[in-house]
C-alpha positions in Angstrom: 87.2 146.9 56.8 86.3 149.9 54.5 83.4 149.6 52.0 83.5 151.8 49.0 80.6 152.7 46.7 81.1 151.6 43.1 81.7 155.2 42.1 81.4 158.6 43.7 78.1 160.3 43.2 77.9 163.9 41.9 75.1 166.0 43.3 74.6 169.3 41.5 74.3 172.3 43.8 72.0 175.0 42.5 72.3 178.4 44.1 69.3 180.0 45.8 67.0 181.5 43.2 66.3 184.5 45.4 70.0 185.4 45.6 70.7 185.0 41.8 67.5 186.2 40.2 67.6 190.0 40.7 71.4 190.3 40.1 71.6 187.9 37.1 75.2 187.0 37.9 77.2 184.6 35.8 78.4 182.7 38.9 74.7 181.9 39.7 74.1 180.3 36.3 76.9 177.8 36.6 76.4 174.7 38.6 78.9 173.5 41.3 79.2 169.8 41.9 79.6 168.1 45.3 81.4 164.7 45.2 80.1 162.3 47.8 81.8 159.1 48.7 80.3 156.5 51.1 82.5 154.6 53.5 81.6 152.3 56.3 83.7 150.6 58.9 83.1 147.2 60.3 82.8 147.2 64.1 84.1 144.5 66.4 80.5 143.4 67.2 79.7 142.3 63.6 80.3 138.8 62.5 83.4 138.3 60.5 83.0 136.6 57.1 85.5 133.8 57.7 85.1 133.0 61.3 85.7 129.6 62.9 82.0 129.5 64.0 80.8 129.8 60.5 83.1 127.0 59.3 82.0 124.7 62.1 78.3 125.6 61.4 78.8 124.8 57.8 80.5 121.5 58.4 78.1 120.5 61.1 75.0 121.5 59.2 76.1 119.7 56.0 76.5 116.5 58.1 73.6 117.0 60.4 70.8 117.5 57.9 71.1 114.2 56.0 71.5 112.4 59.3 68.3 114.0 60.6 66.6 113.0 57.3 67.7 109.4 57.8 66.6 109.5 61.5 63.2 110.9 60.6 62.6 108.4 57.9 63.6 105.6 60.2 61.3 107.0 63.0 58.4 107.3 60.6 58.7 103.8 59.1 59.8 101.8 62.1 58.6 103.8 65.1 62.2 103.9 66.4 65.2 106.2 65.9 68.5 105.2 64.4 70.2 102.1 65.9 73.0 102.7 68.4 75.6 101.3 66.0 79.1 100.3 67.1 79.9 101.7 70.5 76.8 103.9 70.2 78.4 106.0 67.5 75.3 106.2 65.2 73.0 107.1 68.0 75.5 109.7 69.2 75.7 111.2 65.7 71.9 111.3 65.6 71.7 113.2 68.9 74.5 115.6 68.1 72.8 116.3 64.7 69.6 117.3 66.3 71.6 119.6 68.7 73.5 121.1 65.7 70.3 122.0 63.8 68.8 123.6 66.9 72.0 125.5 67.5 72.1 126.8 63.9 68.4 127.8 64.0 69.1 129.5 67.5 72.1 131.4 66.1 70.1 132.5 63.1 67.2 133.7 65.2 69.6 135.6 67.5 71.3 137.2 64.5 68.0 138.1 63.0 66.9 139.8 66.2 70.1 141.8 66.4 70.7 142.8 62.8 67.4 142.4 61.1 68.7 139.7 58.7 69.8 136.2 59.0 73.2 134.6 59.0 75.7 135.9 56.3 76.0 133.8 53.2 79.5 132.6 54.1 82.0 131.2 51.6 80.3 130.0 48.4 76.9 130.7 50.0 77.2 127.5 52.1 76.3 129.1 55.5 73.1 130.5 53.9 72.3 127.1 52.5 72.9 125.4 55.9 70.7 127.9 57.5 67.9 127.2 55.1 68.3 123.4 55.4 68.3 123.7 59.2 65.0 125.5 59.1 63.5 122.8 56.8 64.9 120.1 59.1 63.3 121.8 62.1 59.9 121.9 60.3 60.4 118.2 59.3 61.2 117.3 63.0 58.1 119.0 64.3 55.9 117.3 61.6 57.3 113.8 62.1 57.5 114.1 65.9 53.9 115.3 66.0 52.7 112.5 63.8 54.6 110.0 65.9 53.1 111.3 69.1 49.6 111.4 67.6 49.8 107.8 66.3 51.9 106.1 69.0 51.1 108.3 72.0 54.7 108.9 72.8 58.2 109.4 71.3 61.0 106.9 71.7 63.5 107.9 74.4 66.9 109.2 73.5 68.6 106.3 75.4 67.5 102.6 74.9 66.3 101.0 78.1 65.8 97.3 78.8 62.4 96.1 77.7 61.9 99.0 75.3 60.6 98.3 71.8 63.5 100.1 70.3 66.9 98.4 70.8 66.1 97.6 74.4 
């Protein structure tokens, strides 16, 4: 992929004063121009802008962040996570959502350490939005889990066990 600057830049070249001053030549009074064009190539190590990983992260993040919000609200109000649902599907969605957010934040931190900036914006800026929402979700997770641990002394387990206060 070649990147072109919006227009070529002209840099005037002035001849050396010591060479032109004593001779007072007409060629020394005129300015020559040097046209500079900037071009960069994308290497194979850089992230492509339409990769499958980006699309999966966008879809996963857009689904995961509301599920985590629902889960954290339920945890804060009832002391339990989301109910298992039919065949454990809601509980599984909850667990996968937490993993997706941690994965997106991890990918963002890795990219930040390698390139100095976060994830690319992606199509319509959705990947950048998912990245930001994932960081906000991670902060909310830490706050609600911390409050839950401080108030209850523990967090509910990921799998309901018999005799447990949550769905046991």
